[in-house]
N, C-alpha and C positions, 0 to 999 in steps of 0.2 A: 504494500500500500504506500502510495507516495505522499498523501496529505494527512494532516491531522483532522480529527473529528471534533466538532464543537460539542459542548455539553448537550445541546439540543439534539444533535445527531447521535450522540451516544445513547441518549434516552430513547430515541426512535429505534435504534438497533436493538436495545433491550426489549422494548415493547414488541418489536417484530419477532424476536425469538420466542417470547411468551405467547404471542398470537399463533405462531407456527405450532408450538407445542399443544396449545389448547384446541387447535384445529385437527389434531390427530397424529401429527408427526412425532417421532420419538425425540428424546432429549438431545441426542447428538445431532439429529437432523435439524432441530430447531435452532441450535447454536450455530451450526455450519451455515444453514440457510439464511440466517440473519445478516451474514457478512459476505456471502459468496459473490455477490455482484461487485464488491470492491476489488475482487481479484479476477474479474472477467469470467467467472465460472457460472454457466447457466444453472438456473434453479434446479432443473431436473437432474443434472449431473451432480450437483451438491447433495441432493437428497439420496441419490443412489450410492455415492461414495461414502456417505456417513450412515447409511441404513443399518449396517451390521453392528454398530457400536451402541445402539440403544439397549436399555435394560442392563447396563453394565457388561457389554459385549454379548450380544445375542441372547439377552435375558439370562445370562449366567451370574449376574449380580457381582461382577468384578469391578473394574474401574468405571466410575460414574460416566454415563454417556454424555452428560453436559460437559464434563471435564474433557472427555475424549474429543468432543466437538472443538473445544478450545485448542487441543493439541493438533488436530487436523488443520485448523486455521493457522497455527504457528508454522506449520510446514509451508503453507502458502505465503506467509509473511516473510520468512527468512530461511526456508529449507534449502538444502543443496540439491542440485539437479545432476551432478556428475560425481564420480568417485574421486576426482582430482581436487575436491574441495574439503579437505579435512577440517580446516578452520571454520568453514561455513557450517559443517555438521555440529561442531562444538558450540557455535553460536546458537544454533537452533535448539540443541539440547539444553543450553543455559536458559533460553526463553521458556521452554517447556517446564523446566524445573522451577522457574520463577512463577509461572502460571499455576503450577500444581501447588506450590507453597502458599500462594495467596488463597487458592480455592480451599485448601485444607484448613488454613487459619480461619477463614470466614465460615466454613461449614462443618468443621470438625473431622472430616474424613474425605478421602478420594474414592472410597469403596461403596458401591451402590448398596450392597446388603446392609452395611452399617448405617448409611444415610436413611434407609428405609426401616431400620430396626428389625431386620430379618436375621435369621441364623446364617452365618457364612457357610459356604460350601453346600448349601441345600440346592439340589437340582430342581429346576422349575420347568414347567411346560414351555415350549417355544411359542405358544400362542399368547399374544399380548392380551392384557386385561381390557375389557370393554371400557371405553372412555365415557364415563357418566359423571354427573355432578359429584357423586360419592367418591369416585376414583380420584378426582382432583382434590377433594377435601382430605382424603386419607394420606396422600403422598406429598412429600416435600419437593417433588420434581419441578414444579413450576418455579419454585424459589431457586432451585439449583440452576435452571436455565437462565433465570434472571441474573443470578450471581455470576455465572460463567460468561455471559454476554458482557456484563459490566466490567468484570476483571480483564477480559481480553481487550475491550475497547480502550480502557484506561491504560493498560500496559503498552499497547502499540502507540498510544499517543505520547508516551514519554521516551520512546526509543529514538 
């Protein structure tokens, strides 16, 4: 990304991520989709490339999908495209570690199961839960999407 976001633009990106999540996309898709246009990524491509990361990686409740969405965006922001760029890889890993640290500080964990209050290691059905009003009330996922979008936008603004 070549330009800084204004505070209003940051809030628009955060709102867009929440809107995408509430419309039925998974947490990783919501975060990735909220920023994809800034990197010239068509929305449908952004949604496909981040689809597998929802539910803590394919609903296995591992790394939070909202955090994974941030990490996908970090690759678009400063990831390396060739093997001849070891410094670029290190810079990208540093960005991912900064994002992860902020997310964990703000939310208490990077692990989906822990954020949901579930037993870690429990195998779940691959079938996503029906998106109802109760679904959104019971889960902190909307807040995780909001948090990830804000953290990412603010972090790239100070780079």
